[in-house]
N, CA, C and O atoms as a MOPAC input file, in Angstrom:
PM7 MOZYME 1SCF
protein

 N    159.70800 1   169.99800 1    -1.36300 1
 C    159.55700 1   171.35500 1    -1.87500 1
 C    159.31900 1   171.29600 1    -3.37400 1
 O    160.10700 1   170.70700 1    -4.11400 1
 N    158.24600 1   171.90200 1    -3.81100 1
 C    157.95400 1   171.97100 1    -5.24200 1
 C    157.60300 1   173.40900 1    -5.58000 1
 O    156.70000 1   173.98100 1    -4.97000 1
 N    158.29600 1   174.00000 1    -6.53500 1
 C    158.00300 1   175.39500 1    -6.87300 1
 C    156.58300 1   175.54100 1    -7.42800 1
 O    156.06300 1   174.64100 1    -8.08700 1
 N    155.98200 1   176.67000 1    -7.15400 1
 C    154.64700 1   176.97200 1    -7.64700 1
 C    154.79100 1   177.61500 1    -9.01700 1
 O    155.57600 1   178.54600 1    -9.19100 1
 N    154.04200 1   177.12600 1    -9.97900 1
 C    154.06900 1   177.66800 1   -11.33100 1
 C    152.85700 1   178.56500 1   -11.54000 1
 O    151.73100 1   178.15600 1   -11.25800 1
 N    153.06900 1   179.76600 1   -12.02300 1
 C    151.99200 1   180.69400 1   -12.33100 1
 C    151.92200 1   180.89000 1   -13.84200 1
 O    152.95000 1   181.03900 1   -14.50300 1
 N    150.71900 1   180.88800 1   -14.37900 1
 C    150.52400 1   181.18800 1   -15.79600 1
 C    150.57400 1   182.69900 1   -15.98200 1
 O    150.59700 1   183.45400 1   -15.01000 1
 N    150.58900 1   183.12700 1   -17.22800 1
 C    150.54200 1   184.56200 1   -17.52500 1
 C    149.28700 1   185.18200 1   -16.91900 1
 O    149.36300 1   186.23500 1   -16.28700 1
 N    148.14600 1   184.54700 1   -17.10200 1
 C    146.89100 1   185.07400 1   -16.56700 1
 C    146.88500 1   185.15600 1   -15.04700 1
 O    146.42500 1   186.14800 1   -14.48100 1
 N    147.38900 1   184.12700 1   -14.38700 1
 C    147.44700 1   184.13100 1   -12.92100 1
 C    148.39900 1   185.20800 1   -12.41000 1
 O    148.11100 1   185.88200 1   -11.42100 1
 N    149.53100 1   185.36600 1   -13.09000 1
 C    150.49600 1   186.38300 1   -12.68000 1
 C    149.90700 1   187.77600 1   -12.86900 1
 O    150.08600 1   188.64700 1   -12.01800 1
 N    149.20600 1   187.98900 1   -13.98100 1
 C    148.56300 1   189.29000 1   -14.22600 1
 C    147.51800 1   189.58200 1   -13.14900 1
 O    147.42500 1   190.71200 1   -12.67000 1
 N    146.73300 1   188.57900 1   -12.76500 1
 C    145.74600 1   188.78400 1   -11.69900 1
 C    146.43300 1   189.09100 1   -10.37400 1
 O    145.95800 1   189.92800 1    -9.60800 1
 N    147.54300 1   188.42200 1   -10.10200 1
 C    148.27900 1   188.67800 1    -8.86500 1
 C    148.81700 1   190.10500 1    -8.84200 1
 O    148.74200 1   190.78100 1    -7.81500 1
 N    149.36000 1   190.56600 1    -9.96800 1
 C    149.85700 1   191.94300 1   -10.03900 1
 C    148.71400 1   192.92200 1    -9.80200 1
 O    148.87300 1   193.91100 1    -9.08700 1
 N    147.57400 1   192.64600 1   -10.39800 1
 C    146.39000 1   193.49200 1   -10.22300 1
 C    145.94700 1   193.49200 1    -8.76000 1
 O    145.61200 1   194.54300 1    -8.21400 1
 N    145.94400 1   192.32400 1    -8.12600 1
 C    145.47600 1   192.19800 1    -6.74700 1
 C    146.39400 1   192.89200 1    -5.74600 1
 O    145.92000 1   193.44100 1    -4.75200 1
 N    147.69600 1   192.87400 1    -5.99900 1
 C    148.66100 1   193.39100 1    -5.02300 1
 C    149.15100 1   194.79300 1    -5.37500 1
 O    149.19100 1   195.66500 1    -4.50700 1
 N    149.52000 1   195.02100 1    -6.62000 1
 C    150.13200 1   196.29600 1    -6.99800 1
 C    149.10300 1   197.40800 1    -7.15500 1
 O    149.33000 1   198.51800 1    -6.67500 1
 N    147.98400 1   197.14200 1    -7.81000 1
 C    147.00500 1   198.20700 1    -8.04400 1
 C    146.51000 1   198.86700 1    -6.75400 1
 O    146.44000 1   200.09500 1    -6.69700 1
 N    146.16200 1   198.09100 1    -5.71200 1
 C    145.76000 1   198.76700 1    -4.46700 1
 C    146.87600 1   199.63300 1    -3.87600 1
 O    146.61200 1   200.69600 1    -3.31400 1
 N    148.12100 1   199.17300 1    -4.00700 1
 C    149.25500 1   199.96400 1    -3.51200 1
 C    149.36400 1   201.27600 1    -4.28500 1
 O    149.56900 1   202.33400 1    -3.69000 1
 N    149.22600 1   201.20700 1    -5.60900 1
 C    149.31500 1   202.42500 1    -6.41500 1
 C    148.17300 1   203.39000 1    -6.07900 1
 O    148.36400 1   204.60600 1    -6.08900 1
 N    147.00500 1   202.85600 1    -5.78700 1
 C    145.88200 1   203.73200 1    -5.39400 1
 C    146.16700 1   204.42900 1    -4.06100 1
 O    145.83000 1   205.60000 1    -3.88200 1
 N    146.78600 1   203.70400 1    -3.13300 1
 C    147.09300 1   204.28000 1    -1.82600 1
 C    148.03300 1   205.46700 1    -1.94500 1
 O    147.85200 1   206.47900 1    -1.26900 1
 N    149.03900 1   205.34400 1    -2.80700 1
 C    149.99700 1   206.43400 1    -2.92600 1
 C    149.58800 1   207.42100 1    -4.01500 1
 O    150.30300 1   208.38000 1    -4.30400 1
 N    148.40400 1   207.16400 1    -4.62300 1
 C    147.83400 1   208.05800 1    -5.62800 1
 C    148.85800 1   208.36700 1    -6.70900 1
 O    149.12100 1   209.52500 1    -7.03400 1
 N    149.42600 1   207.30400 1    -7.25400 1
 C    150.51300 1   207.48800 1    -8.20400 1
 C    150.48300 1   206.40000 1    -9.26000 1
 O    149.88900 1   205.33900 1    -9.06800 1
 N    151.11200 1   206.67200 1   -10.33900 1
 C    151.34300 1   205.66400 1   -11.37300 1
 C    152.85300 1   205.48300 1   -11.49400 1
 O    153.40900 1   205.47800 1   -12.59300 1
 N    153.49200 1   205.33700 1   -10.36400 1
 C    154.94100 1   205.16700 1   -10.37700 1
 C    155.31300 1   203.89300 1   -11.12300 1
 O    154.50100 1   202.97900 1   -11.26900 1
 N    156.52800 1   203.85300 1   -11.58100 1
 C    156.98900 1   202.69700 1   -12.34400 1
 C    157.11400 1   201.47900 1   -11.44000 1
 O    157.55300 1   201.56600 1   -10.29300 1
 N    156.71900 1   200.36400 1   -11.98600 1
 C    156.82300 1   199.09300 1   -11.27800 1
 C    157.93600 1   198.29900 1   -11.94300 1
 O    157.90700 1   198.06500 1   -13.15100 1
 N    158.89900 1   197.89500 1   -11.16100 1
 C    160.02200 1   197.14300 1   -11.71400 1
 C    159.75700 1   195.65500 1   -11.79400 1
 O    158.87100 1   195.12100 1   -11.12700 1
 N    160.54800 1   195.00000 1   -12.62900 1
 C    160.42300 1   193.55100 1   -12.81200 1
 C    160.60600 1   192.79100 1   -11.50100 1
 O    160.01000 1   191.73000 1   -11.31500 1
 N    161.41500 1   193.31400 1   -10.59900 1
 C    161.68100 1   192.61500 1    -9.33900 1
 C    160.42900 1   192.48000 1    -8.47400 1
 O    160.36200 1   191.61100 1    -7.60500 1
 N    159.45400 1   193.32500 1    -8.71100 1
 C    158.21100 1   193.24900 1    -7.91200 1
 C    157.41400 1   191.99100 1    -8.20900 1
 O    156.64700 1   191.53900 1    -7.36000 1
 N    157.57600 1   191.41500 1    -9.39300 1
 C    156.79400 1   190.23200 1    -9.76700 1
 C    157.04700 1   189.10100 1    -8.77900 1
 O    156.10200 1   188.48600 1    -8.28600 1
 N    158.29300 1   188.82600 1    -8.49000 1
 C    158.63100 1   187.75300 1    -7.54200 1
 C    158.02700 1   188.03100 1    -6.17000 1
 O    157.49600 1   187.12200 1    -5.53300 1
 N    158.10400 1   189.28100 1    -5.70900 1
 C    157.52900 1   189.64200 1    -4.40900 1
 C    156.02000 1   189.42500 1    -4.39800 1
 O    155.46700 1   188.89100 1    -3.43700 1
 N    155.36100 1   189.84400 1    -5.47500 1
 C    153.90200 1   189.70700 1    -5.57400 1
 C    153.50700 1   188.23900 1    -5.53900 1
 O    152.59800 1   187.86100 1    -4.79900 1
 N    154.17400 1   187.41200 1    -6.32500 1
 C    153.82700 1   185.99100 1    -6.36100 1
 C    154.09900 1   185.32800 1    -5.01400 1
 O    153.32300 1   184.48400 1    -4.56700 1
 N    155.18600 1   185.70600 1    -4.37700 1
 C    155.49400 1   185.16800 1    -3.05000 1
 C    154.39100 1   185.56300 1    -2.05700 1
 O    153.98400 1   184.75300 1    -1.22400 1
 N    153.91800 1   186.79400 1    -2.14900 1
 C    152.85600 1   187.25200 1    -1.24800 1
 C    151.56200 1   186.46000 1    -1.47800 1
 O    150.88800 1   186.09100 1    -0.51600 1
 N    151.21300 1   186.19700 1    -2.72900 1
 C    150.00400 1   185.43900 1    -3.03700 1
 C    150.13300 1   184.00800 1    -2.50500 1
 O    149.18400 1   183.47600 1    -1.92800 1
 N    151.29700 1   183.38400 1    -2.69600 1
 C    151.50600 1   182.01600 1    -2.21200 1
 C    151.45300 1   181.98000 1    -0.69100 1
 O    150.85700 1   181.07100 1    -0.11400 1
 N    152.06300 1   182.94700 1    -0.04400 1
 C    152.14700 1   182.96100 1     1.41600 1
 C    150.82200 1   183.35800 1     2.07300 1
 O    150.35000 1   182.68700 1     2.99000 1
 N    150.23300 1   184.45300 1     1.59600 1
 C    149.05300 1   185.01400 1     2.25700 1
 C    147.73400 1   184.66700 1     1.58100 1
 O    146.66800 1   184.84800 1     2.17000 1
 N    147.79700 1   184.17500 1     0.36100 1
 C    146.57400 1   183.90100 1    -0.39400 1
 C    146.07500 1   185.16700 1    -1.07100 1
 O    146.64600 1   186.24700 1    -0.91700 1
 N    145.00500 1   185.00600 1    -1.81600 1
 C    144.41500 1   186.14100 1    -2.52800 1
 C    143.74700 1   187.07800 1    -1.53600 1
 O    143.20800 1   186.61600 1    -0.52900 1
 N    143.76600 1   188.38700 1    -1.79200 1
 C    143.09900 1   189.32600 1    -0.89400 1
 C    141.61100 1   188.97800 1    -0.78000 1
 O    140.99100 1   188.55300 1    -1.75500 1
 N    141.04500 1   189.15900 1     0.41500 1
 C    139.62700 1   188.85800 1     0.58300 1
 C    138.77700 1   189.69400 1    -0.37600 1
 O    139.06700 1   190.86700 1    -0.61100 1
 N    137.75600 1   189.09700 1    -0.91200 1
 C    136.80800 1   189.76600 1    -1.81000 1
 C    137.45100 1   190.30100 1    -3.09000 1
 O    136.91400 1   191.22200 1    -3.70700 1
 N    138.58300 1   189.74500 1    -3.49500 1
 C    139.22700 1   190.20900 1    -4.72200 1
 C    138.41000 1   189.78500 1    -5.92800 1
 O    138.11200 1   188.60400 1    -6.10500 1
 N    138.05500 1   190.74400 1    -6.74900 1
 C    137.35400 1   190.51100 1    -8.00500 1
 C    138.21000 1   191.11600 1    -9.10900 1
 O    138.33800 1   192.33900 1    -9.17500 1
 N    138.79700 1   190.30000 1    -9.97600 1
 C    139.66800 1   190.85100 1   -11.01400 1
 C    138.90300 1   191.69800 1   -12.02700 1
 O    137.81700 1   191.32600 1   -12.47200 1
 N    139.48000 1   192.82700 1   -12.37900 1
 C    138.95300 1   193.70700 1   -13.41700 1
 C    139.62400 1   193.28300 1   -14.72800 1
 O    140.84700 1   193.36700 1   -14.84600 1
 N    138.83800 1   192.82900 1   -15.71600 1
 C    139.43600 1   192.33800 1   -16.95600 1
 C    140.36200 1   193.35000 1   -17.63700 1
 O    141.36600 1   192.95900 1   -18.23200 1
 N    140.04200 1   194.63000 1   -17.55900 1
 C    140.90700 1   195.64500 1   -18.18400 1
 C    142.25700 1   195.72200 1   -17.48500 1
 O    143.28900 1   195.85100 1   -18.14300 1
 N    142.26000 1   195.64300 1   -16.16400 1
 C    143.52400 1   195.71100 1   -15.41600 1
 C    144.33600 1   194.43300 1   -15.61400 1
 O    145.56300 1   194.48000 1   -15.70600 1
 N    143.65300 1   193.29800 1   -15.67800 1
 C    144.36300 1   192.03800 1   -15.93000 1
 C    145.00700 1   192.09900 1   -17.31500 1
 O    146.15400 1   191.68100 1   -17.47900 1
 N    144.28500 1   192.61400 1   -18.31200 1
 C    144.84300 1   192.75500 1   -19.66300 1
 C    146.04700 1   193.70200 1   -19.64600 1
 O    147.04400 1   193.46000 1   -20.32600 1
 N    145.94600 1   194.78000 1   -18.86700 1
 C    147.07300 1   195.72000 1   -18.74100 1
 C    148.29900 1   194.98900 1   -18.19700 1
 O    149.39600 1   195.12300 1   -18.73900 1
 N    148.11300 1   194.22200 1   -17.13100 1
 C    149.24100 1   193.53400 1   -16.51800 1
 C    149.77800 1   192.43000 1   -17.41300 1
 O    150.98200 1   192.17100 1   -17.40600 1
 N    148.91100 1   191.76700 1   -18.18800 1
 C    149.40500 1   190.76400 1   -19.13200 1
 C    150.31700 1   191.42600 1   -20.16100 1
 O    151.39700 1   190.91500 1   -20.45700 1
 N    149.89000 1   192.54500 1   -20.69700 1
 C    150.71500 1   193.27300 1   -21.67100 1
 C    152.01800 1   193.72500 1   -21.02100 1
 O    153.08000 1   193.62900 1   -21.63500 1
 N    151.94900 1   194.20900 1   -19.80400 1
 C    153.13900 1   194.66400 1   -19.08200 1
 C    154.11900 1   193.50500 1   -18.88200 1
 O    155.32300 1   193.67000 1   -19.07700 1
 N    153.61200 1   192.34400 1   -18.49700 1
 C    154.47200 1   191.17700 1   -18.27500 1
 C    155.15700 1   190.73300 1   -19.56100 1
 O    156.31300 1   190.31200 1   -19.53400 1
 N    154.45700 1   190.82400 1   -20.67800 1
 C    155.05800 1   190.46100 1   -21.97000 1
 C    156.05800 1   191.52000 1   -22.40800 1
 O    157.16300 1   191.18800 1   -22.83800 1
 N    155.68200 1   192.79000 1   -22.30200 1
 C    156.56300 1   193.88900 1   -22.69800 1
 C    157.87700 1   193.87300 1   -21.91500 1
 O    158.93400 1   194.18800 1   -22.46100 1
 N    157.80400 1   193.50800 1   -20.64000 1
 C    158.99400 1   193.49500 1   -19.79600 1
 C    159.75400 1   192.17400 1   -19.85200 1
 O    160.69900 1   191.96900 1   -19.09000 1
 N    159.34600 1   191.27800 1   -20.75100 1
 C    160.08900 1   190.04100 1   -20.96700 1
 C    159.95700 1   189.00100 1   -19.88400 1
 O    160.76100 1   188.07100 1   -19.82100 1
 N    158.96500 1   189.13400 1   -19.03300 1
 C    158.75500 1   188.16000 1   -17.96900 1
 C    158.03600 1   186.93100 1   -18.53300 1
 O    158.29000 1   185.80200 1   -18.11300 1
 N    157.14900 1   187.16600 1   -19.47600 1
 C    156.47000 1   186.11900 1   -20.23800 1
 C    156.63200 1   186.46000 1   -21.71300 1
 O    156.93300 1   187.59800 1   -22.07300 1
 N    156.43000 1   185.46600 1   -22.55200 1
 C    156.41000 1   185.71200 1   -23.98400 1
 C    154.99000 1   185.51200 1   -24.48500 1
 O    154.15200 1   184.95800 1   -23.77200 1
 N    154.71400 1   185.95200 1   -25.69200 1
 C    153.37300 1   185.81900 1   -26.25400 1
 C    152.88400 1   184.38000 1   -26.27000 1
 O    151.68300 1   184.13700 1   -26.15400 1
 N    153.78600 1   183.42800 1   -26.40900 1
 C    153.35900 1   182.04000 1   -26.50800 1
 C    153.31700 1   181.31400 1   -25.17200 1
 O    153.00300 1   180.12400 1   -25.14300 1
 N    153.62400 1   181.98600 1   -24.06100 1
 C    153.51500 1   181.36100 1   -22.74100 1
 C    152.22400 1   181.82700 1   -22.09000 1
 O    152.21000 1   182.80500 1   -21.34300 1
 N    151.17600 1   181.14100 1   -22.37000 1
 C    149.87100 1   181.47500 1   -21.80900 1
 C    149.64000 1   180.56700 1   -20.64300 1
 O    148.59800 1   180.65000 1   -19.99300 1

């Protein structure tokens, strides 16, 4: 067993791939808690990336800022 390491960029893309479609479904900008990060990464490792996923650079940048603001990553952990 070896843990999977995600970079800030990979984690931001994962949040974009998993959380953004969910927020669109419920037509909301509800708050996303820090605990969702672990769930999102587990889903990506288990199920893989969603088919035909194309990252939107603006959304990835949003999630990178969110991850830093919420203390999940620091500015120097790229």
